[in-house]
C-alpha positions in Angstrom: -0.1 0.1 0.0 0.9 3.7 -0.9 1.2 4.5 3.5 3.3 2.2 4.0 6.0 4.8 2.2 4.2 8.4 4.1 4.5 5.8 7.5 8.4 4.8 7.9 7.6 4.1 11.9 4.3 2.0 11.4 6.3 0.3 8.5 8.9 -0.9 11.2 6.8 -1.6 13.8 6.3 -5.6 14.5 2.9 -5.8 16.6 5.6 -8.6 19.0 7.7 -5.8 19.9 4.0 -3.9 21.2 2.8 -7.8 22.6 5.9 -7.5 24.7 7.3 -3.6 25.5 4.8 -1.2 23.7 5.4 2.0 25.3 8.8 3.2 23.4 7.4 2.1 20.4 4.1 4.2 20.9 5.1 7.1 22.3 7.3 7.9 19.1 4.2 6.8 17.0 2.5 9.6 19.3 4.9 12.0 18.1 6.0 11.8 14.7 3.3 9.7 12.9 -0.4 10.1 15.6 -2.2 8.1 12.9 0.3 5.6 10.9 0.1 2.6 8.7 1.5 -0.6 10.4 1.8 -3.5 7.3 1.6 -5.8 10.8 -1.5 -4.7 11.6 -2.5 -4.4 8.4 -4.8 -1.1 9.6 -4.5 2.3 11.0 -2.8 2.9 15.0 -3.9 5.4 16.7 -1.9 7.1 19.5 -2.4 10.2 20.2 -5.2 10.7 23.1 -7.2 14.2 21.4 -7.3 11.6 17.4 -8.2 8.2 19.5 -11.1 10.5 20.9 -12.6 11.6 17.8 -12.4 8.0 16.7 -14.8 6.9 19.5 -17.2 9.4 20.2 -17.7 9.4 16.1 -19.4 5.9 15.4 -21.3 7.1 12.4 -17.4 7.3 10.7 -15.3 5.0 12.9 -18.0 1.9 13.7 -17.6 -1.5 15.3 -20.4 -3.1 13.1 -18.2 -4.9 11.0 -18.8 -8.8 9.9 -14.6 -9.3 10.8 -15.2 -8.2 14.3 -14.2 -11.0 15.9 -16.9 -11.3 19.1 -20.0 -11.1 16.7 -18.8 -13.9 14.7 -18.3 -16.2 17.9 -21.5 -14.5 19.9 -23.5 -13.1 17.2 -24.2 -9.3 17.1 -24.4 -7.7 21.1 -23.9 -4.3 22.4 -20.2 -4.9 21.7 -20.6 -4.9 18.1 -23.2 -2.5 16.7 -23.7 0.8 16.7 -26.7 3.3 16.5 -30.0 3.1 17.6 -29.4 -1.0 17.6 -26.7 -0.2 19.9 -29.2 1.6 21.9 -31.5 -1.3 21.6 -28.8 -3.8 23.1 -27.1 -1.6 26.0 -30.0 0.3 27.2 -31.8 -2.9 29.7 -28.3 -4.0 30.7 -27.6 -0.2 32.3 -29.9 -0.4 35.4 -27.8 -2.5 38.0 -23.9 -0.7 36.7 -25.2 2.8 38.0 -23.2 4.2 40.5 -25.3 3.8 43.4 -27.3 0.6 42.5 -23.3 -0.9 42.4 -22.8 0.0 45.8 -26.2 -1.4 47.3 -25.9 -4.3 45.0 -22.2 -5.5 44.7 -20.4 -4.1 47.5 -21.1 -6.9 50.1 -20.9 -9.5 48.4 -17.6 -8.1 47.2 -16.4 -7.4 50.2 -17.6 -11.2 51.8 -16.0 -13.0 48.7 -12.1 -10.8 49.0 -12.5 -12.4 52.7 -13.0 -15.4 51.9 -10.4 -15.5 48.7 -7.6 -13.9 51.2 -8.6 -16.4 54.2 -8.0 -19.2 52.3 -4.3 -17.7 51.1 -3.3 -16.0 54.9 -0.8 -19.1 56.3 1.1 -19.8 52.9 3.0 -16.4 52.9 3.9 -16.6 49.4 1.3 -17.2 46.1 0.6 -16.0 42.3 -2.2 -13.7 43.1 -3.5 -13.6 39.4 -4.8 -16.8 39.4 -5.1 -17.6 43.1 -6.8 -13.5 43.6 -7.6 -11.5 40.6 -8.8 -14.1 38.6 -11.5 -16.2 40.7 -12.6 -12.7 42.3 -13.4 -11.3 39.1 -15.2 -14.5 38.1 -17.2 -14.6 41.7 -18.6 -11.3 40.5 -19.7 -11.4 36.9 -22.0 -15.1 38.4 -22.8 -12.9 40.3 -24.1 -9.8 38.3 -25.3 -12.2 35.3 -27.5 -14.7 38.3 -27.3 -17.5 36.0 -29.2 -20.3 37.4 -27.9 -23.9 38.0 -23.9 -22.5 37.1 -21.2 -22.3 38.9 -18.4 -19.7 39.4 -15.8 -22.7 37.5 -18.5 -23.7 35.4 -18.9 -19.5 33.8 -15.1 -19.8 33.8 -14.5 -22.6 32.0 -16.6 -21.4 29.1 -15.2 -18.0 29.2 -12.1 -19.6 28.7 -13.4 -21.3 25.4 -15.1 -18.6 24.0 -11.9 -16.3 24.6 -9.7 -19.4 22.9 -12.0 -19.0 19.5 -12.4 -14.9 19.5 -7.7 -14.7 20.3 -7.8 -17.2 17.0 -10.3 -15.2 14.9 -8.4 -12.7 15.9 -5.2 -14.1 14.7 -6.8 -15.6 10.9 -7.0 -18.6 12.3 -9.9 -20.6 12.3 -11.9 -21.1 15.7 -11.6 -24.6 16.9 -15.2 -25.8 17.8 -15.0 -25.6 21.9 -16.0 -21.7 22.2 -19.2 -22.7 19.6 -20.1 -25.6 22.1 -19.5 -23.5 24.8 -21.3 -20.5 24.2 -24.6 -22.9 23.3 -23.9 -24.2 26.8 -24.0 -20.0 27.6 -27.4 -19.5 25.6 -28.5 -22.5 27.3 -28.0 -21.1 30.9 -29.8 -18.1 29.9 -32.4 -19.3 28.6 -33.0 -21.5 31.2 -32.2 -18.6 33.7 -34.9 -16.4 31.8 -37.7 -19.1 32.2 -37.2 -19.6 35.8 -40.0 -17.9 37.7 -38.2 -17.7 40.8 -35.7 -16.1 39.9 -35.3 -12.1 39.0 -32.6 -11.2 37.6 -30.4 -8.7 35.4 -31.3 -11.4 32.4 -35.0 -11.8 32.7 -35.6 -8.4 32.9 -33.4 -7.8 29.4 -35.9 -10.3 27.8 -38.3 -8.6 28.4 -37.3 -6.2 25.2 -34.6 -8.2 23.5 -34.9 -12.0 22.2 -33.1 -14.3 24.0 -30.3 -15.0 21.2 -29.9 -11.1 22.0 -30.3 -11.6 25.6 -27.3 -14.5 25.4 -25.4 -12.3 23.2 -24.9 -9.6 25.4 -24.6 -11.7 28.3 -21.5 -13.4 26.7 -20.2 -9.9 26.4 -21.2 -9.0 29.8 -18.8 -12.2 31.1 -15.6 -11.2 28.9 -15.5 -7.8 30.0 -15.9 -8.4 33.0 -13.5 -11.1 33.8 -10.5 -10.2 31.4 -10.4 -6.9 32.1 -11.3 -6.8 35.7 -8.8 -9.7 35.8 -5.9 -7.0 34.4 -6.9 -4.1 36.6 -6.5 -5.9 40.0 -3.4 -7.3 39.2 -2.0 -4.2 37.1 -3.0 -1.6 40.5 -1.2 -4.7 43.1 1.9 -4.7 40.4 2.1 -1.1 40.0 1.9 -0.2 43.7 3.9 -3.2 44.9 6.8 -1.9 42.2 6.6 1.2 43.3 7.3 1.1 48.1 7.5 5.5 47.7 3.6 5.9 46.0 2.5 2.4 48.5 3.4 4.1 51.3 1.6 6.8 50.9 -1.8 5.2 50.2 -1.3 3.4 53.3 -1.0 6.6 55.4 -3.8 8.0 53.4 -6.1 5.4 52.5 -8.6 8.5 50.2 -5.6 8.1 48.0 -6.3 4.4 46.4 -8.2 5.9 44.3 -6.0 7.5 42.7 -3.2 5.2 42.5 -6.0 2.4 40.7 -6.9 5.7 37.9 -3.3 6.1 37.8 -2.2 2.3 37.3 -5.8 2.0 34.3 -3.7 5.2 32.8 -0.3 3.6 32.5 -2.0 0.2 31.6 -5.0 -0.4 30.9 -6.5 -3.9 30.9 -7.5 -3.2 27.1 -5.0 -1.9 25.2 -6.4 -1.3 21.8 -10.1 -1.5 20.7 -11.0 -2.1 16.9 -13.3 0.6 14.6 -13.5 -0.1 10.6 -13.9 3.2 8.5 -17.5 3.3 7.1 -16.6 6.4 4.3 -13.5 8.1 3.0 -12.3 10.2 5.7 -9.0 12.5 7.2 -7.8 12.1 10.6 -4.4 14.1 12.0 -1.9 13.3 9.1 -3.6 10.2 7.3 -6.5 10.0 4.3 -8.3 6.7 5.5 -10.3 4.5 2.8 -13.3 3.4 3.9 -13.5 0.0 4.9 -10.1 0.2 6.2 -9.2 -0.8 9.8 -8.6 2.1 12.9 -7.1 0.5 15.7 -7.5 2.9 18.8 -4.0 2.8 21.5 -6.0 3.6 24.5 -2.5 2.6 25.8 -0.6 5.4 24.2 -3.3 7.9 24.1 -3.0 7.2 28.0 0.4 8.3 27.9 0.2 11.6 25.4 2.4 14.2 27.3 -0.3 17.0 25.9 -2.5 15.7 28.6 -0.5 13.8 31.1 3.0 15.6 32.3 6.2 12.7 33.1 3.8 10.4 31.5 5.5 6.9 31.9 5.9 8.1 36.0 3.7 6.3 38.5 2.2 9.0 40.8 -0.6 8.0 43.0 -1.6 11.8 43.8 -1.9 12.8 39.5 -4.9 15.1 39.6 -6.3 14.8 35.7 -5.4 10.3 36.2 -9.4 9.8 35.7 -8.7 11.5 32.5 -7.5 8.1 31.0 -9.3 6.0 28.3 -8.7 2.7 30.0 -13.0 2.2 29.6 -12.8 3.7 26.3 -15.4 6.7 25.3 -18.1 7.4 23.9 -21.4 5.2 23.1 -19.0 1.8 23.6 -17.6 3.7 27.0 -17.5 0.4 29.5 -20.9 -0.6 30.7 -19.4 -1.9 34.3 -16.9 0.6 34.7 -18.1 1.5 38.0 -18.2 -2.6 39.2 -14.9 -2.8 37.8 -13.2 0.3 40.7 -15.4 -0.8 42.9 -14.2 -4.5 42.9 -10.5 -3.2 42.8 -10.8 -0.9 45.9 -12.6 -3.5 47.8 -10.0 -6.2 46.9 -6.6 -3.4 47.5 -7.9 -2.2 50.6 -8.5 -6.0 51.6 -5.2 -7.2 51.0 -3.0 -4.6 52.0 -5.0 -4.5 54.9 -4.4 -8.6 55.8 -1.8 -9.3 54.4 1.0 -7.7 56.0 4.4 -6.3 54.2 3.1 -7.4 51.0 5.7 -7.3 48.1 6.6 -8.8 45.3 8.8 -12.3 44.9 12.4 -11.2 43.8 13.3 -14.6 42.1 9.9 -14.5 40.1 9.5 -10.9 38.4 6.1 -9.7 36.8 5.9 -7.5 33.9 2.6 -7.0 31.7 2.1 -8.4 28.5 -0.2 -8.3 25.5 -1.6 -6.8 22.3 -4.8 -6.7 22.9 -5.3 -7.4 26.9 -2.2 -6.7 28.5 -1.6 -8.0 31.9 1.4 -9.6 33.6 0.5 -13.7 33.2 1.7 -14.3 36.9 1.8 -11.6 39.8 4.0 -14.2 42.3 3.7 -11.7 46.1 5.1 -13.2 49.6 4.2 -11.6 52.9 4.4 -12.2 56.9 1.9 -15.1 57.8 0.8 -15.6 61.0 3.1 -17.3 63.0 
């Protein structure tokens, strides 16, 4: 494509680099090619915050509604893969339980109980891998509670999630999806139908079924499950990693509990659990230095936008007192802003608060370092920690 010659930094950018340590490359792209053509991506990458906002605020020009959208190929159309009136119709039935007050009333006690149960099980050991032993199980438990599926357990939901995610990842990588994803989605859909049909169950899914067809309820349940597990697990794990890597900032949080919210926002800014969001151009258009053609992929780097020095001075520094950290875009922006952002924040706050209170001298295991990885979803594969166990 002729754009390659116009965007030499993009031409030299590899997906492997973006998956391993993207931030130096994203900084160069943002400074010199803020909308750049990446041959390995076969699309455009947007790294400057103002341009990222332009894309996410304009679904008429930059849409998710495209047959290439991988999640829709596995679970069908949903609020994640529709725009305009259809997007609003799919999303609106799910919004009420995720408003700030409803989240506190509906979920705080459950999250506290589940967090304490998980920590109690870990406490005597003095060492654990926290992502799989704590962050993941907590995220799965909360999603299971939120969906209210009849006859399922957190383990069942996790097995469905793992299979569906593998299928989505296969399609994203250009491979044929294994049949396990379709089988898992069929079981999820059957559980959704059983939940809606159960006269004794008052659930989010049941109320949504008053306005959506059953296949639409199921596809949106899958999307909520995916977002609630994948990105919340990452949010908790990344925030712990940032705090434990920066003892001076951890000390500030321990001295002033009110700074915990700032620490969470700053961690989201530095390492959003979902690093990118994809859109497709509906028409020829100009974005910054680029002329984008109808049908081309436009990928917004939330990681790049979140370290834009025009908005965040000294952008690579973790600062729990950063005044404008909430301008981070980890939950995206515009019509597709994360539906459950308030729940994810509450879950992460309770998780961090309880861990810091109950595990004295919580620290990283120096023998087993942790580093975030991933092209689309970023978190450390493992987070090994130590603490002073009870005598």
